[in-house]
C-alpha positions in Angstrom: 0.1 0.0 0.0 1.2 3.3 -0.8 0.6 6.1 1.6 -0.4 9.5 0.2 -1.2 13.0 0.8 -2.7 15.7 -1.3 -1.9 19.4 -1.3 -4.0 22.0 -3.2 -5.8 25.1 -2.3 -8.6 24.3 -4.4 -11.3 22.1 -2.3 -12.8 20.7 -5.6 -9.4 19.4 -6.7 -9.1 17.6 -3.4 -12.4 16.2 -3.7 -11.4 14.9 -7.3 -8.1 13.4 -6.0 -10.1 11.8 -2.9 -12.6 10.1 -5.3 -10.0 8.7 -7.6 -7.7 7.4 -5.1 -10.7 5.5 -3.6 -11.1 3.7 -7.0 -7.3 2.4 -6.7 -6.4 -0.4 -4.2 -2.8 0.5 -3.9 -3.2 4.3 -2.8 -4.0 5.0 0.5 -4.9 8.6 0.7 -4.3 9.4 4.4 -4.9 13.4 4.3 -5.6 16.1 2.2 -4.5 19.7 2.9 -5.5 23.1 1.5 -2.6 24.8 3.4 1.0 24.3 2.7 2.0 25.3 6.2 -0.4 22.4 7.7 0.9 19.8 5.3 4.4 20.3 6.1 3.8 20.0 9.9 2.1 16.8 9.1 5.0 15.5 7.1 7.5 16.2 10.0 5.8 13.6 12.0 4.2 11.3 9.4 6.5 10.3 6.3 4.6 9.8 3.3 5.4 7.8 0.2 3.6 9.9 -2.3 2.5 13.6 -2.7 0.0 15.1 -5.1 0.8 18.5 -5.4 -0.9 21.5 -6.8 2.1 23.7 -8.3 0.3 27.0 -8.6 -0.7 27.7 -4.8 -0.9 31.4 -3.5 1.5 30.7 -0.3 3.9 28.6 -1.4 4.1 26.9 -4.8 4.1 23.0 -5.0 7.9 23.2 -6.5 9.0 25.2 -3.4 6.8 22.8 -1.1 8.4 19.7 -2.6 12.0 21.1 -2.0 11.0 21.9 1.6 9.6 18.3 2.5 11.8 16.9 5.1 12.0 13.0 4.1 12.3 12.0 0.3 8.8 11.2 -1.2 7.6 10.4 -4.8 5.4 13.2 -6.3 3.0 13.7 -8.8 2.3 17.4 -9.6 -1.0 18.7 -10.7 -1.5 21.9 -12.4 -4.1 23.8 -14.8 -0.9 25.4 -16.6 1.2 23.0 -18.9 4.2 25.3 -18.6 4.8 24.4 -15.3 5.2 20.8 -16.2 8.9 20.9 -17.5 9.8 22.5 -14.0 8.3 19.8 -12.1 10.0 17.2 -14.1 13.3 18.8 -13.4 12.7 17.6 -9.6 12.4 14.1 -10.7 8.6 14.2 -10.6 7.1 10.4 -11.2 4.4 12.2 -13.4 2.2 15.6 -13.6 -1.4 15.8 -14.2 -2.8 18.7 -16.2 -6.3 19.8 -14.9 -8.8 18.7 -15.5 -7.7 15.0 -15.7 -9.9 12.1 -16.2 -9.7 9.0 -14.1 -7.8 7.1 -16.8 -5.0 9.6 -16.7 -4.9 9.7 -13.2 -4.6 5.8 -13.3 -1.5 5.9 -15.7 0.1 8.1 -13.2 -0.2 6.1 -10.0 0.7 2.9 -12.1 4.0 5.0 -12.8 4.3 5.3 -8.9 3.5 1.6 -8.3 6.3 0.5 -10.7 8.8 3.1 -9.5 8.2 1.8 -5.8 8.8 -1.8 -7.0 12.1 -0.9 -8.4 13.1 0.9 -5.3 12.1 -1.9 -3.2 14.1 -4.8 -5.1 16.9 -6.2 -3.5 20.3 -4.8 -4.0 22.7 -7.1 -6.1 25.3 -8.6 -3.9 28.7 -7.2 -3.9 31.0 -9.4 -5.8 32.7 -12.0 -3.7 35.6 -12.6 -6.1 38.0 -10.8 -8.3 39.2 -12.1 -11.6 42.9 -11.4 -12.6 44.8 -12.9 -15.5 48.5 -13.6 -14.2 50.9 -16.2 -15.3 48.8 -17.0 -18.6 46.0 -17.9 -16.3 42.8 -16.5 -15.0 42.9 -16.4 -11.5 39.8 -16.5 -9.2 40.5 -14.4 -5.9 38.0 -14.3 -2.9 37.8 -10.5 -1.8 37.8 -11.8 1.9 41.3 -13.2 1.2 42.9 -9.9 -0.1 45.1 -8.2 2.6 46.7 -5.5 0.5 47.8 -4.6 -3.1 51.4 -3.2 -3.8 52.3 -1.4 -6.8 55.7 -2.1 -8.6 56.2 -0.1 -11.6 53.9 -2.0 -14.3 53.0 -4.7 -12.1 50.9 -5.2 -9.2 51.4 -8.0 -6.2 48.1 -9.0 -4.8 48.8 -10.2 -1.0 46.7 -12.8 0.4 45.9 -14.4 3.7 47.2 -17.7 2.6 49.5 -18.7 -0.2 52.0 -16.7 -2.4 51.1 -13.3 -3.7 49.4 -12.9 -7.2 51.6 -11.0 -9.5 49.6 -9.2 -12.4 50.5 -6.7 -15.0 48.1 -4.1 -14.7 47.9 -0.3 -13.2 46.5 0.4 -9.7 43.8 2.6 -11.1 42.4 -0.3 -13.4 42.6 -2.7 -10.3 40.8 -0.2 -7.7 37.9 -0.1 -10.3 37.3 -3.6 -9.8 37.1 -3.5 -6.0 34.2 -2.7 -4.0 34.9 0.8 -2.7 33.3 0.3 0.8 36.2 -2.5 1.3 39.0 -1.1 -0.1 41.0 2.2 -0.3 44.1 3.4 -1.9 46.3 4.8 0.9 49.6 5.6 -1.0 50.6 5.6 -4.7 52.0 2.1 -4.2 49.4 0.7 -2.0 45.6 -0.4 -1.8 44.6 -1.8 1.5 41.6 -3.8 2.8 39.7 -2.0 5.4 38.8 -5.3 7.2 42.3 -6.0 7.7 43.7 -3.1 9.2 45.2 -3.8 12.7 46.3 -0.6 13.7 47.1 2.9 12.5 49.7 5.1 14.0 51.7 8.2 12.8 50.7 7.6 9.4 51.5 4.0 9.4 49.1 1.4 8.8 49.9 -2.0 10.2 48.2 -5.1 8.5 49.1 -8.9 8.7 52.5 -7.9 10.2 53.5 -5.4 7.5 53.6 -1.5 7.8 52.2 0.4 5.0 52.6 4.2 4.9 49.9 6.5 4.0 50.8 9.1 1.5 50.2 12.5 2.2 47.8 13.3 -0.7 45.8 10.1 0.4 45.7 10.9 4.3 42.5 13.0 4.1 40.5 10.8 2.2 41.7 7.7 4.5 40.8 9.4 7.9 37.5 10.4 6.3 36.2 7.0 5.7 38.5 4.9 8.4 36.3 3.9 11.3 38.2 1.8 13.6 
C-alpha cells in the first residue's frame, strides 16, 4: 500500500483526488490539505510515500513545497498550466497531471508510482565475492575476503593474500581499484591499496596489517581518515 497525501488550495481538486484514490486499491490517501504549512507540519511527523501537489498555490508553490519536504517522497504534480510541467520534471517528479484530468489519466500516473516503488524495493545485487585477474597466463579467481593489500611495482601489481603466495599481475593500480568494492578497499599510497577489514592498527600515518607496515601517502591521508572507522 502506498501512503499518500494531497495538497491543493482548491477544495474541488482535493475532492477529485480523494474520489480517484478511493478507486485504486494500492493508494491510501491519508490526508488532504489546502494549506501548505499544515501539510509540512504533518510530514514532519508522518513520512509519506507519495505527494499529490498542486504547483500554483498562493502561499507556497508546489515546487517550493516539495523542496522543503523533510523526507524523500515520490511526487505527482497537478496543475492547470502546462508550462509548469517542465519545471516539475526537473525535480524528478514521477508524473504530472494537467487539470482537468480523467480517471484514466490519473490511473496511468499512479501506475508509474507503483512501478517506481517496485524498483526501489528490489533487493540490491550482492557485491562481488571474487576478483578475477589474469596472471601467469591464467585467469585467477581471488576471494575478496582473502585480499590483505595490493602493492604497486612499476607496471605490475602484487596482490597479497591471507594464505599462499601473492598473485603478480600486469595492470595499473587505477584499473584494479575499479574492480574492487569501494566500501571495502581504499588506496592509501601511490603504491598501496588496503582492505579496510584487515587493518589492525593506524599510528603516525602507518597502517599495520598482517605484520606489514604500510605508509599513508600525504595526498591520500585526508580521504583515508575521512572513511576509516576503527
